C-alpha positions in Angstrom: -90.4 31.0 28.4 -86.7 30.4 29.3 -84.9 33.0 31.3 -81.6 34.5 30.1 -79.8 32.7 32.9 -81.1 29.3 31.6 -80.1 30.1 28.0 -76.5 30.9 29.1 -76.3 27.6 31.1 -77.4 25.6 28.0 -74.8 27.2 25.7 -71.9 26.5 28.1 -73.0 22.9 29.1 -70.5 20.2 27.8 -67.6 22.6 26.9 -64.1 21.3 27.6 -62.5 22.5 30.8 -59.3 23.5 29.0 -58.7 27.2 28.6 -58.0 28.8 25.3 -54.4 29.3 26.3 -53.9 25.6 26.9 -55.3 24.5 23.5 -53.6 27.0 21.2 -49.9 26.6 20.6 -47.7 29.6 20.2 -46.7 30.4 16.6 -43.4 28.7 15.7 -43.4 26.4 18.6 -43.1 22.8 17.6 -42.2 19.6 19.5 -38.5 19.0 19.1 -37.2 15.4 19.3 -33.9 14.8 21.0 -31.2 13.8 18.4 -30.2 10.2 18.4 -26.5 9.7 18.7 -25.3 7.5 15.8 -22.4 5.1 15.8 -19.3 6.6 14.1 -19.3 5.3 10.5 -16.3 4.3 8.4 -15.0 6.8 5.9 -13.5 5.5 2.7 -11.3 6.7 -0.1 -8.9 5.2 -2.6 -5.1 5.0 -2.4 -2.0 3.6 -4.2 0.9 1.8 -2.5 3.1 4.3 -0.7 0.4 7.0 -0.4 0.4 8.9 2.9 -3.0 8.1 4.5 -2.6 9.3 8.0 -0.3 9.7 11.1 0.2 7.7 14.2 -1.3 10.6 16.2 -4.6 10.2 14.4 -4.9 6.4 13.7 -3.7 2.9 14.5 -2.6 1.2 11.3 -4.4 -2.1 10.5 -4.4 -4.5 7.5 -2.9 -3.0 4.3 -1.2 0.0 6.1 2.2 0.4 7.7 3.9 2.9 10.0 7.1 4.7 9.1 8.5 7.6 11.0 5.2 8.6 12.6 3.4 8.5 9.2 1.0 5.8 8.0 1.3 4.7 4.4 -0.8 2.4 2.2 0.9 -0.9 1.6 -1.5 -1.9 -1.2 -3.6 -0.4 -3.9 -7.2 -0.3 -2.7 -9.8 1.4 -0.5 -8.8 3.3 2.6 -11.1 2.5 5.6 -11.1 4.9 8.5 -12.9 3.7 11.6 -13.5 6.7 13.9 -14.7 4.7 16.8 -11.6 2.5 16.9 -9.4 5.3 15.6 -7.9 2.8 13.1 -7.1 3.0 9.4 -6.7 0.1 7.0 -6.5 -0.6 3.2 -8.7 -3.2 1.5 -6.9 -4.3 -1.7 -8.8 -3.8 -5.0 -9.1 -7.0 -7.0 -9.1 -7.4 -10.8 -6.7 -4.6 -11.3 -3.1 -4.4 -12.7 -0.7 -5.3 -9.9 0.9 -2.7 -7.7 4.2 -3.1 -6.0 4.1 -3.7 -2.3 6.7 -3.9 0.4 8.0 -7.5 0.6 7.2 -8.4 -3.0 9.8 -10.4 -4.9 10.5 -8.7 -8.2 12.4 -9.5 -11.4 14.3 -6.8 -13.1 17.2 -5.8 -15.3 20.2 -3.8 -14.1 20.5 -0.6 -16.1 23.5 1.0 -14.4 26.0 0.4 -11.6 27.4 3.3 -9.6 29.7 3.4 -6.6 27.0 2.8 -4.0 23.9 1.7 -5.9 22.8 -0.6 -8.8 19.9 0.8 -10.7 17.2 -1.8 -11.7 14.3 -1.6 -14.1 11.5 -3.8 -12.6 9.8 -6.1 -15.1 7.6 -8.3 -13.0 6.3 -9.3 -9.6 6.6 -12.9 -8.5 3.2 -14.6 -8.2 1.3 -11.7 -9.9 1.3 -12.7 -13.5 2.8 -10.9 -16.4 0.6 -7.8 -16.5 2.1 -4.4 -16.6 2.9 -3.0 -13.2 1.0 0.2 -12.4 3.5 1.8 -10.1 6.8 0.4 -11.5 9.6 2.8 -11.3 13.4 2.6 -11.5 14.5 0.9 -8.3 17.9 0.8 -6.6 19.9 -1.8 -4.7 22.2 0.0 -2.2 25.6 -1.5 -1.4 24.3 -2.1 2.1 21.5 -4.3 0.9 23.4 -6.6 -1.4 24.4 -9.5 0.9 25.2 -10.4 4.5 28.9 -9.8 4.0 31.3 -6.9 3.3 31.0 -5.6 -0.3 34.3 -4.2 -1.5 33.2 -3.0 -4.9 29.6 -3.1 -6.2 31.0 -3.7 -9.7 31.9 -7.2 -8.5 28.2 -7.9 -7.6 26.2 -6.5 -10.5 26.7 -5.4 -14.1 24.5 -3.8 -16.7 22.0 -6.1 -18.4 22.1 -8.6 -15.5 18.7 -10.1 -14.7 18.1 -10.0 -10.9 15.6 -11.2 -8.4 15.2 -8.9 -5.3 12.8 -8.0 -2.5 11.1 -4.6 -2.2 12.2 -2.8 0.9 10.7 0.6 0.4 8.2 2.1 -2.0 8.9 5.8 -1.5 12.6 5.5 -2.5 12.1 2.2 -4.4 14.8 0.3 -2.6 15.5 -3.3 -3.2 17.5 -6.0 -1.4 19.2 -9.2 -2.5 20.2 -10.3 1.0 19.2 -14.0 0.9 20.6 -17.0 -1.0 17.6 -17.2 -3.4 18.0 -13.5 -4.3 20.5 -12.0 -6.6 21.6 -12.3 -10.2 19.7 -15.0 -12.1 21.3 -14.4 -15.5 24.5 -12.5 -16.5 26.3 -11.6 -19.7 29.9 -11.6 -20.4 31.4 -8.1 -20.3 33.6 -8.9 -23.3 31.5 -10.8 -25.8 28.0 -10.6 -24.3 27.5 -14.4 -24.1 25.5 -15.8 -21.2 27.9 -16.7 -18.4 27.9 -20.2 -16.8 28.6 -21.1 -13.2 32.0 -22.6 -12.7 33.3 -23.2 -9.1 31.1 -20.4 -7.6 32.3 -18.0 -10.3 30.9 -17.1 -13.7 32.8 -18.1 -16.8 32.1 -17.2 -20.4 31.8 -20.3 -22.6 33.1 -18.4 -25.6 36.0 -16.2 -24.5 36.6 -17.9 -21.2 36.5 -14.7 -19.3 35.7 -15.1 -15.6 33.5 -12.7 -13.6 31.9 -12.4 -10.1 28.3 -11.6 -9.1 26.0 -11.8 -6.1 24.4 -14.9 -7.5 20.9 -16.2 -6.8 20.7 -19.9 -5.8 18.4 -20.2 -8.9 21.0 -18.8 -11.3 20.6 -20.3 -14.8 17.5 -22.4 -13.9 14.9 -19.9 -15.1 13.0 -20.5 -11.9 11.6 -17.3 -10.4 
């Protein structure tokens, strides 16, 4: 008959050497993995030309963005891309959308009014961007300082209401235009007396009906219909 000591030895034989404290985890204690640091991702949003999208203290402007007075503006309609790793900001143009004016665009418009220092222009189209309606077209202005590379005595000698002009976009926030270049300026003008289309005659404009002569800041393409 087995003794009590032998029975105890049989029951404990083969048990793991680990203690109960080693095999039982404390409630609520779980293994925690160290977080993996991810690469900074690009953030995106939409913008229209002239929209404020950042500052020079935050980002470096890239394609589709320009710096003005410490602020960064969208130069095109599209998606704003912010790269946190590079601290850069850019705008990817959106295709298949109505055209938006951009700085540097050549536009065609009609003079609606002439004041002492500015000629007001209603923009009708953008060169090279078809005849679709312009999304951000607003009344623009040609300041007396942006007419030509010469002294302008009176703006009334350079433009008149109803003139068709070709100009370059200088600024989107204030919608400023320039006709400083030989290919920019008035492309079609009307007689201030009888409204007939004026013809070029010795670098001046002459009415074929009433023979009135007038002056303008002429485009080198005046009367050709070439944009």
